[in-house]
C-alpha positions as CSV (number, residue, x, y, z in Angstrom):
1,M,0.0,0.1,0.1
2,A,2.7,2.6,0.7
3,R,4.6,1.8,-2.7
4,D,1.2,2.4,-4.3
5,F,0.5,5.6,-2.5
6,Y,3.9,7.3,-2.4
7,V,5.7,5.7,-5.5
8,D,2.9,5.2,-8.0
9,A,0.6,7.9,-7.3
10,L,2.7,10.8,-5.8
11,G,5.8,9.9,-8.1
12,F,9.0,9.2,-5.7
13,E,11.6,6.6,-6.5
14,V,12.5,3.2,-4.5
15,R,15.8,3.6,-3.4
16,S,15.6,0.7,-1.4
17,D,13.3,-2.1,-0.4
18,V,14.5,-4.3,2.5
19,G,10.9,-5.9,2.9
20,S,10.4,-4.3,6.2
21,A,11.1,-0.8,5.2
22,L,10.8,1.3,1.9
23,F,13.2,3.9,1.3
24,I,11.9,6.5,-1.7
25,A,13.4,9.7,-2.7
26,A,13.1,12.3,-5.9
27,G,15.7,13.6,-8.1
28,G,18.3,10.5,-7.2
29,Y,18.7,11.5,-4.0
30,H,19.5,8.3,-1.6
31,H,16.2,8.8,0.4
32,H,13.9,11.4,1.5
33,I,11.0,9.4,3.5
34,A,11.4,5.9,4.7
35,V,8.2,3.8,4.9
36,N,8.1,1.3,7.6
37,T,6.4,-1.8,5.7
38,W,6.2,-4.4,8.0
39,G,3.3,-5.4,9.7
40,T,1.5,-2.5,8.2
41,A,-0.7,-4.5,5.5
42,G,-4.6,-3.5,6.2
43,A,-3.7,-1.0,9.2
44,G,-5.6,1.8,8.2
45,P,-5.6,5.3,9.5
46,R,-2.9,5.8,12.2
47,A,-4.1,7.1,15.9
48,A,-3.9,10.9,15.5
49,A,-1.3,11.1,18.2
50,L,1.2,8.7,16.4
51,G,3.4,9.3,13.2
52,L,3.4,12.5,10.9
53,G,0.5,14.7,11.1
54,Q,1.4,16.7,7.9
55,V,3.8,16.7,4.7
56,N,4.9,19.5,2.6
57,I,6.0,18.5,-0.9
58,D,7.7,21.2,-3.0
59,L,7.9,20.4,-7.1
60,P,9.7,22.9,-9.3
61,S,6.6,23.6,-11.6
62,D,2.6,23.8,-11.8
63,D,3.0,21.0,-14.3
64,D,4.7,18.9,-11.7
65,V,2.1,19.6,-9.3
66,A,-0.6,19.0,-12.2
67,A,1.0,15.4,-13.0
68,V,0.5,14.4,-9.4
69,R,-2.8,15.4,-9.5
70,Q,-3.6,13.2,-12.5
71,R,-1.9,10.3,-10.9
72,L,-4.1,10.5,-8.0
73,S,-7.4,10.8,-10.1
74,D,-6.2,7.9,-12.3
75,R,-6.2,5.5,-9.3
76,G,-9.4,7.2,-7.5
77,I,-7.3,8.8,-5.1
78,S,-9.6,12.2,-3.9
79,A,-7.5,15.1,-3.5
80,R,-8.4,19.0,-3.1
81,H,-6.4,21.7,-4.9
82,D,-6.9,25.4,-4.1
83,G,-5.4,26.6,-6.8
84,A,-1.6,26.9,-5.3
85,V,-1.7,23.9,-3.1
86,L,-2.8,20.1,-3.9
87,R,-3.8,18.2,-0.7
88,V,-4.3,14.7,-0.1
89,D,-4.5,12.1,2.7
90,D,-2.2,9.1,2.6
91,P,-3.9,6.0,3.5
92,W,-2.8,6.2,7.2
93,G,-4.2,9.8,7.4
94,T,-1.0,11.8,7.3
95,L,-1.9,15.6,5.1
96,I,0.4,15.2,2.2
97,Q,0.5,19.1,0.7
98,V,2.0,19.6,-2.9
99,G,2.9,23.1,-4.2
100,V,5.4,25.0,-6.4
101,E,8.7,25.4,-4.8
102,Q,9.2,29.0,-3.3
103,S,12.5,30.6,-4.1
């Protein structure tokens, strides 16, 4: 489920999959996010007091944000876009905000 969401839908690249953890990144970096995949199949939303509450992802352009929005839509994943920031909840309830990098 983590691979489906973070790799296939959001577009991260798998840097390493050790069975119990998935290390994902963008742009060839060694890893930006590590996901515990051990014992989490079918776990559902996390308790509000556990884990990350929000992750912000900055992309280079509006076209990149549109590509993420399209991949989410293609997979039937509901997202909200206010014209500046795309918001989607991951399968465990973490709010993911995707926008254009501000310089």
